[in-house]
C-alpha positions as CSV (number, residue, x, y, z in Angstrom):
1,X,36.8,-2.9,-1.8
2,X,35.8,-6.2,-2.8
3,X,32.2,-7.0,-3.0
4,X,32.4,-10.1,-0.3
5,X,34.0,-7.8,2.3
6,X,30.9,-5.6,2.0
7,X,28.1,-7.8,1.9
8,X,26.7,-9.4,4.9
9,X,25.2,-12.8,4.5
10,X,22.6,-12.2,7.6
11,X,21.5,-8.9,6.2
12,X,20.9,-10.3,2.6
13,X,19.1,-13.6,4.1
14,X,16.9,-11.4,5.8
15,X,16.0,-8.8,3.0
16,X,15.6,-11.9,0.6
17,X,13.0,-13.5,3.2
18,X,11.2,-10.1,3.6
19,X,10.8,-9.9,-0.2
20,X,9.4,-13.3,-0.4
21,X,7.0,-12.1,2.3
22,X,5.9,-8.8,0.7
23,X,5.3,-10.6,-2.6
24,X,3.0,-13.1,-0.5
25,X,1.1,-9.9,0.3
26,X,-0.3,-9.7,-3.2
27,X,-2.0,-12.8,-3.5
28,X,-3.0,-12.4,0.1
29,X,-4.6,-9.0,-0.5
30,X,-6.4,-11.1,-3.5
31,X,-8.3,-13.1,-1.0
32,X,-8.8,-10.2,1.5
33,X,-10.6,-8.7,-1.3
34,X,-11.9,-11.8,-3.1
35,X,-13.7,-12.8,-0.2
36,X,-16.0,-9.5,-0.1
37,X,-17.3,-9.4,-3.1
38,X,-20.3,-11.3,-4.6
39,X,-19.5,-14.9,-5.8
40,X,-19.9,-14.2,-9.8
41,X,-17.2,-11.8,-9.4
42,X,-14.7,-13.3,-7.6
43,X,-12.1,-14.7,-9.9
44,X,-12.2,-11.4,-11.7
45,X,-11.1,-9.7,-7.8
46,X,-8.5,-12.1,-7.5
47,X,-7.0,-11.7,-10.9
48,X,-6.7,-8.0,-10.4
49,X,-3.8,-8.8,-8.0
50,X,-2.4,-11.6,-9.9
51,X,-1.8,-9.7,-13.1
52,X,-0.4,-6.5,-11.5
53,X,2.2,-9.0,-10.1
54,X,3.0,-9.9,-14.0
55,X,2.6,-6.3,-15.1
56,X,4.5,-4.5,-12.3
57,X,7.6,-6.9,-12.2
58,X,8.4,-6.4,-15.8
59,X,7.6,-2.6,-15.5
60,X,10.1,-2.3,-12.6
61,X,12.7,-3.9,-14.3
62,X,12.3,-2.4,-17.7
63,X,11.8,1.1,-16.5
64,X,10.1,1.8,-13.0
65,X,13.1,1.1,-10.8
66,X,15.1,3.6,-12.6
67,X,12.4,6.1,-12.5
68,X,12.2,5.6,-8.6
69,X,15.6,4.9,-7.6
70,X,17.9,6.3,-10.6
71,X,20.0,9.7,-10.3
72,X,17.9,12.4,-9.2
73,X,16.6,14.8,-11.6
74,X,15.9,18.2,-9.8
75,X,14.5,15.9,-6.8
76,X,11.2,15.1,-9.1
77,X,12.1,11.7,-10.7
78,X,15.0,9.2,-11.4
79,X,17.4,9.3,-14.5
80,X,17.8,6.4,-16.7
81,X,21.1,5.1,-15.5
82,X,19.5,2.1,-14.0
83,X,17.2,1.5,-17.3
84,X,16.6,-2.5,-17.5
85,X,18.0,-2.8,-14.0
86,X,21.6,-2.0,-15.9
87,X,24.5,-1.3,-13.2
88,X,22.1,-3.2,-10.7
89,X,24.0,-6.3,-9.7
90,X,25.9,-8.1,-7.0
91,X,27.7,-5.3,-5.8
92,X,26.2,-3.0,-3.0
93,X,24.9,0.7,-3.6
94,X,25.8,2.5,-0.6
95,X,23.3,5.2,-1.2
96,X,20.2,2.6,-0.4
97,X,21.6,-0.4,1.4
98,X,25.5,-0.9,1.9
99,X,25.5,-4.4,3.1
100,X,23.3,-6.2,0.7
101,X,23.6,-6.6,-3.1
102,X,22.0,-3.8,-5.2
103,X,19.8,-6.3,-7.1
104,X,18.6,-7.6,-3.7
105,X,17.6,-3.7,-2.8
106,X,15.8,-3.5,-6.3
107,X,13.9,-6.7,-6.0
108,X,12.8,-6.0,-2.5
109,X,11.3,-2.4,-3.6
110,X,9.6,-4.2,-6.5
111,X,7.5,-6.2,-4.3
112,X,6.4,-2.7,-3.0
113,X,5.6,-1.6,-6.6
114,X,3.4,-4.7,-7.2
115,X,1.2,-4.4,-4.2
116,X,0.5,-0.7,-4.5
117,X,-1.7,-0.7,-7.6
118,X,-3.2,-4.0,-6.4
119,X,-4.7,-2.1,-3.2
120,X,-6.5,0.3,-5.8
121,X,-8.3,-2.4,-7.3
122,X,-10.7,-2.6,-4.3
123,X,-12.3,0.9,-5.2
124,X,-13.5,-0.5,-8.4
125,X,-14.0,-4.4,-8.3
126,X,-17.2,-5.8,-10.1
127,X,-17.5,-3.3,-12.6
128,X,-13.9,-2.4,-14.2
129,X,-13.0,-3.6,-17.8
130,X,-10.1,-5.6,-17.4
131,X,-8.4,-4.1,-20.7
132,X,-9.0,-0.6,-19.1
133,X,-7.5,-2.0,-15.6
134,X,-4.2,-3.2,-17.3
135,X,-3.7,0.2,-19.0
136,X,-4.5,2.3,-16.0
137,X,-1.9,0.1,-13.8
138,X,0.9,0.4,-16.1
139,X,0.0,4.4,-16.5
140,X,-0.4,5.1,-12.8
141,X,2.6,3.0,-11.8
142,X,4.7,5.2,-14.0
143,X,3.2,8.6,-13.2
144,X,2.1,8.2,-9.6
145,X,4.1,5.4,-7.8
146,X,7.4,5.8,-9.5
147,X,7.8,9.7,-9.0
148,X,6.4,9.7,-5.4
149,X,8.7,6.9,-4.5
150,X,11.7,8.9,-5.9
151,X,10.4,11.9,-3.7
152,X,10.2,10.1,-0.5
153,X,13.1,7.4,-0.8
154,X,15.3,8.1,-3.9
155,X,18.6,10.0,-3.0
156,X,17.8,13.9,-3.7
157,X,13.9,13.5,-3.9
158,X,12.1,16.5,-2.5
159,X,10.3,15.1,0.3
160,X,13.7,13.0,1.4
161,X,15.6,16.4,1.2
162,X,12.4,18.3,3.3
163,X,13.2,15.7,6.0
164,X,9.8,13.7,5.6
165,X,10.1,10.2,7.3
166,X,8.3,7.2,5.8
167,X,10.1,3.7,7.3
168,X,8.0,1.3,4.9
169,X,5.5,3.0,2.8
170,X,2.7,5.1,4.6
171,X,3.1,7.7,2.3
172,X,4.4,6.2,-0.8
173,X,2.2,2.9,-0.6
174,X,-0.9,3.8,1.5
175,X,-1.6,7.2,0.8
176,X,-1.2,7.2,-2.7
177,X,-3.1,3.8,-3.1
178,X,-6.2,5.1,-0.9
179,X,-6.4,8.6,-2.6
180,X,-6.1,7.4,-6.0
181,X,-8.7,4.7,-5.2
182,X,-11.1,7.7,-4.3
183,X,-10.6,9.3,-7.3
184,X,-11.1,6.2,-9.6
185,X,-14.5,5.6,-7.8
186,X,-15.7,9.2,-8.5
187,X,-14.9,8.7,-12.4
188,X,-16.1,4.8,-12.8
189,X,-19.6,5.7,-10.7
190,X,-21.5,2.8,-8.5
191,X,-22.2,-0.2,-9.1
192,X,-25.4,-1.1,-10.7
193,X,-27.9,-1.3,-7.9
194,X,-25.7,-0.1,-5.4
195,X,-27.5,1.0,-2.4
196,X,-30.8,-1.2,-3.6
197,X,-29.6,-4.7,-4.2
198,X,-27.5,-6.4,-1.5
199,X,-23.9,-6.6,-2.3
200,X,-22.9,-8.8,0.6
201,X,-19.6,-10.8,0.9
202,X,-19.6,-14.3,-0.3
203,X,-16.8,-15.7,1.5
204,X,-15.8,-14.1,4.8
205,X,-13.3,-17.2,5.3
206,X,-11.3,-16.0,2.1
207,X,-11.1,-12.4,3.8
208,X,-10.1,-14.0,7.1
209,X,-7.5,-16.3,5.5
210,X,-6.4,-13.1,3.2
211,X,-6.1,-11.0,6.4
212,X,-3.8,-13.6,8.3
213,X,-1.5,-13.8,5.4
214,X,-1.3,-9.8,5.2
215,X,-0.3,-9.7,9.1
216,X,2.6,-12.3,8.5
217,X,3.7,-10.7,5.4
218,X,3.7,-7.3,6.9
219,X,6.7,-8.2,9.2
220,X,8.8,-8.4,5.8
221,X,7.0,-5.3,4.7
222,X,8.0,-3.3,7.6
223,X,10.9,-5.8,9.2
224,X,12.6,-5.8,6.0
225,X,12.6,-2.3,5.4
226,X,15.5,-2.0,8.0
227,X,17.4,-3.7,5.1
228,X,19.3,-5.4,7.5
229,X,19.1,-8.2,10.3
230,X,19.4,-5.6,13.2
231,X,18.0,-4.3,16.0
232,X,15.9,-1.9,13.6
233,X,14.2,-4.8,12.1
234,X,13.2,-6.4,15.2
235,X,11.6,-2.9,16.4
236,X,9.6,-2.9,13.5
237,X,8.4,-6.2,13.7
238,X,7.2,-5.8,17.1
239,X,5.5,-2.2,16.6
240,X,3.9,-3.6,13.4
241,X,2.2,-6.6,15.5
242,X,1.5,-4.3,18.5
243,X,-0.2,-1.8,16.1
244,X,-2.2,-4.5,14.4
245,X,-3.3,-6.0,17.6
246,X,-4.3,-2.7,19.3
247,X,-6.3,-1.5,16.1
248,X,-8.1,-4.8,15.8
249,X,-9.6,-4.8,19.5
250,X,-10.5,-1.3,19.3
251,X,-12.4,-2.1,16.1
252,X,-13.9,-5.0,17.6
253,X,-15.2,-2.7,20.5
254,X,-16.6,0.1,17.7
255,X,-18.6,-2.4,15.9
256,X,-19.8,-4.5,19.0
257,X,-21.2,-1.0,20.6
258,X,-22.9,-0.6,17.2
259,X,-24.1,-4.0,16.8
260,X,-22.5,-7.2,17.1
261,X,-18.6,-7.9,16.9
262,X,-18.1,-8.3,13.6
263,X,-15.4,-10.7,12.6
264,X,-14.9,-9.1,9.2
265,X,-14.4,-6.0,11.0
266,X,-11.8,-7.3,13.6
267,X,-9.6,-8.4,10.7
268,X,-10.3,-5.2,8.9
269,X,-9.2,-3.2,12.0
270,X,-6.2,-5.3,12.2
271,X,-5.1,-4.3,8.6
272,X,-5.8,-0.7,9.3
273,X,-3.7,-0.9,12.2
274,X,-0.8,-2.6,9.9
275,X,-1.5,0.6,7.7
276,X,-0.7,2.8,10.1
277,X,2.2,1.8,11.9
278,X,3.9,1.3,8.1
279,X,5.5,4.7,8.2
280,X,6.5,4.7,11.9
281,X,7.5,1.3,12.5
282,X,11.2,1.9,12.4
283,X,11.2,5.2,14.2
284,X,8.5,4.6,17.3
285,X,8.4,2.6,20.4
286,X,6.0,-0.4,20.9
287,X,4.1,1.5,23.5
288,X,3.5,4.2,21.0
289,X,2.3,1.7,18.4
290,X,-0.5,0.9,20.4
291,X,-1.6,4.4,20.5
292,X,-1.0,4.5,16.7
293,X,-3.1,1.3,16.1
294,X,-5.8,1.9,18.6
295,X,-6.6,5.8,17.1
296,X,-6.3,4.7,13.5
297,X,-9.3,2.3,14.3
298,X,-11.8,4.9,14.8
299,X,-10.3,6.8,12.0
300,X,-11.0,4.6,9.3
301,X,-14.3,3.0,10.8
302,X,-15.9,6.5,10.9
303,X,-14.4,7.4,7.4
304,X,-16.2,4.1,6.2
305,X,-19.6,5.7,7.9
306,X,-18.8,9.1,6.1
307,X,-18.4,7.2,2.7
308,X,-21.5,5.4,3.2
309,X,-23.6,8.6,3.9
310,X,-22.2,10.1,0.7
311,X,-23.6,7.1,-1.0
312,X,-20.2,6.8,-2.6
313,X,-19.4,3.4,-3.9
314,X,-15.7,3.2,-3.1
315,X,-16.2,-0.8,-3.0
316,X,-13.8,-2.4,-0.6
317,X,-12.8,1.0,1.5
318,X,-9.4,1.4,-0.1
319,X,-9.5,5.1,0.9
320,X,-10.9,4.7,4.6
321,X,-8.3,2.1,5.4
322,X,-5.3,2.9,3.7
323,X,-5.7,6.3,2.6
324,X,-7.0,7.6,5.9
325,X,-4.8,5.1,7.6
326,X,-1.9,6.0,6.0
327,X,-2.6,9.9,6.3
328,X,-2.6,9.1,10.3
329,X,0.4,6.9,10.3
330,X,2.2,9.9,8.8
331,X,1.1,12.3,10.8
332,X,1.6,10.1,13.9
333,X,5.3,9.3,12.9
334,X,5.6,13.2,13.4
335,X,4.2,12.9,16.9
336,X,5.8,9.7,18.1
337,X,9.2,9.5,16.3
338,X,12.3,9.2,18.6
339,X,16.0,9.3,18.0
340,X,16.3,6.5,20.6
341,X,14.6,4.1,18.4
342,X,16.4,5.5,15.2
343,X,19.4,7.9,15.3
344,X,18.9,8.1,11.4
345,X,15.5,9.3,11.8
346,X,14.3,12.4,13.7
347,X,12.5,13.3,16.9
348,X,8.7,14.1,16.7
349,X,6.6,16.7,18.5
350,X,6.3,14.7,21.5
351,X,9.6,14.7,21.8
352,X,10.4,18.0,21.6
353,X,10.6,18.7,17.8
354,X,7.2,20.3,16.5
355,X,9.0,20.9,13.0
356,X,9.0,17.1,12.4
357,X,5.1,17.0,12.8
358,X,4.8,20.0,9.9
359,X,7.4,18.4,7.7
360,X,4.8,15.1,7.7
361,X,1.7,17.1,7.2
362,X,3.4,19.0,4.2
363,X,4.5,16.0,2.7
364,X,1.2,13.9,3.1
365,X,-0.9,17.0,1.6
366,X,1.4,17.1,-1.3
367,X,1.5,13.3,-2.0
368,X,-2.5,13.5,-1.7
369,X,-3.1,16.3,-4.0
370,X,-0.6,14.7,-6.7
371,X,-2.1,11.1,-6.6
372,X,-5.6,12.0,-6.6
373,X,-5.3,14.8,-9.1
374,X,-3.2,12.6,-11.5
375,X,-5.4,9.4,-11.1
376,X,-8.5,11.4,-11.8
377,X,-7.4,12.9,-15.3
378,X,-5.8,9.2,-16.0
379,X,-9.4,7.5,-15.3
380,X,-11.0,10.2,-17.1
381,X,-8.9,10.1,-20.0
382,X,-9.3,6.2,-20.4
383,X,-13.2,6.3,-19.6
384,X,-13.6,8.9,-22.8
385,X,-11.2,6.7,-24.9
386,X,-11.7,3.1,-24.3
387,X,-14.3,2.8,-21.6
388,X,-13.8,1.9,-17.7
389,X,-16.7,-0.2,-17.3
390,X,-18.3,-3.2,-18.6
391,X,-21.7,-3.0,-20.0
392,X,-24.9,-3.4,-18.0
393,X,-25.6,-6.9,-19.1
394,X,-21.8,-7.9,-18.4
395,X,-22.3,-6.6,-14.9
396,X,-25.3,-8.1,-14.0
397,X,-23.7,-11.6,-15.5
398,X,-20.5,-11.1,-13.3
399,X,-17.1,-10.4,-14.5
400,X,-16.1,-13.9,-14.0
401,X,-18.0,-14.9,-16.9
402,X,-18.3,-11.9,-19.0
403,X,-14.5,-10.7,-18.6
404,X,-12.7,-14.2,-18.3
405,X,-15.4,-17.1,-19.4
406,X,-15.1,-19.1,-16.1
407,X,-16.9,-19.7,-13.1
408,X,-15.2,-19.6,-9.3
409,X,-17.6,-22.6,-8.4
410,X,-19.2,-25.3,-10.5
């Protein structure tokens, strides 16, 4: 069939716009994280996200895409038929998106591969060696992200074949990042003075700006995952906005009850709502999105309190927000999914199919164990061979100066 006849211009335009939106989310994340660290580490923190945009983009073109979406090898990993984006061009690949160029699909998926390791950086800001981080990010993307993406989204992937639903990356992105962050934090150890010296956010407006841009970008993250300009994309955009709104409001109430309504808390709550709706956005109704967001907020809120009670320095709460928020979202998909929204999905427990909830739980557990274990081993090996963290003196001076020789503020 002729390529021109099969490509839909509207679908292609929407996916390209969504690709740009998801790309924007990584610098948005940089500011969200950057505002929460001390001023001596803001450039270092921003750079951890920005450099991933370069590193992962090249990795994806060279071999990441084929490992995630190449022909399946026993459901575990993709073959090398798309190595260097060979055979990925203007012709659609009907296995993944029948109405847009295959290259557009690969570019869209690239942005997910970029932001996921950037999410992990919140676990070890203010103390990680830049050189060690570069090696870790490359290994992690190859050993964790690419296989899990294949399991869940690749044709023939083991979790896809099992019937696990993940519309836009609750499992692939947020569970992997969140539980990997927990593993890395346990290996690298706490910042010098953690629990004794004040470590207040130096620029909360940066974090608010970052969260706002993340919210906007998430319409591409979830809405673009419909892979077309259609009703499913609209549903995903509406459920995304609704869950974020509900979670932000509930987080406000929780922080108000404990003390005063924290602005940083409100925007963190909104981000948690966005995380939780990600796997469900194209499978649930807007009313279900209210419940998913409203329940996500206390899950992450009290996960942070639990982390604090354990005196664990997982600095910016990637596990509590992305790991636990993503886990709840995956499970919630098994509760609230309905074929009335997406006939290609499945009904969840509340629509007469308890098996879907079981499938979601099994898939989540498999990914949690895999991501945590591989990350822990990789981090341990890197710590023993090249050292994960800077010296005490370098940490005291701040990573902006000690690692990059620059100051954020004159």
